Every structure is written in structure tokens, then in C-alpha cells.
N, C-alpha and C positions, 0 to 999 in steps of 0.2 A: 473561459471556464477551466481549461486544463491548467492554467497557471495557479488558480485557486486550489485545485485538487493537489497539485504538486506541493504547494505550501502546507496544506493540511497533511499530506503524506510525510513531510519532514517532521511535523510536530507529532502526529499520531498516525503511523503507517497503516494500521488496520482500517482506520476510518477512511483514509484516502482510497484504499482498495475497495472497500465496501461501497463507496459512492460511485466507483467505476463499474464494478461487476456484480454487486449484491452479495448474496450468500453462496457464491460459487466456490469451487475448490481453491481458487487463488486467494480468496479471503482467509480460509482456514490455514493455508500454507503461510500466509503472511503473519498470522497470529503466532504460529509456531516459530517462524524466523525471528519475529520481534521478541518473543520470550527467550530465545537462545542468544540473541544479541541485537541490540537496537539498530546498529548499522546495517546488518543484513536485511532487516525489515524495511528500512528506508530505501535501500537499493532495489529491493524487490518491488516495493510500492511505486517508486518512480518509474521503474521499467514497465510495470503493468499499465500505468497511466500514459506513458509516452508511446507504448506499442499500439494503443487503440485510438 
């Protein structure tokens, strides 16, 4: 299941984080990072998924 979440995180980083943590602070941080730059959003999403 984590592999599927990582693939989703690469395509849509906020969705990958949402599937992992829901509407927690990490989700909102990821939206902000994705809006500021797509790559930081991907890195943050993969880190959140791999950490848990």
C-alpha cells in the first residue's frame, strides 16, 4: 500500500499526504509547499509516507 501512496504522492502530493494523515497539519503544509513549488511538495509527501 505504501508503494501506491508514493506513486500518488509523485503525481498529486497533497492527495498522497491526505491518504496518510487526513486533514492534519502535514496536509496543509504540503498544500503550501506544492503551491510554492511542485518538487518541495513531492519531497515532503514522500517523506511523510516513508516516515510512517
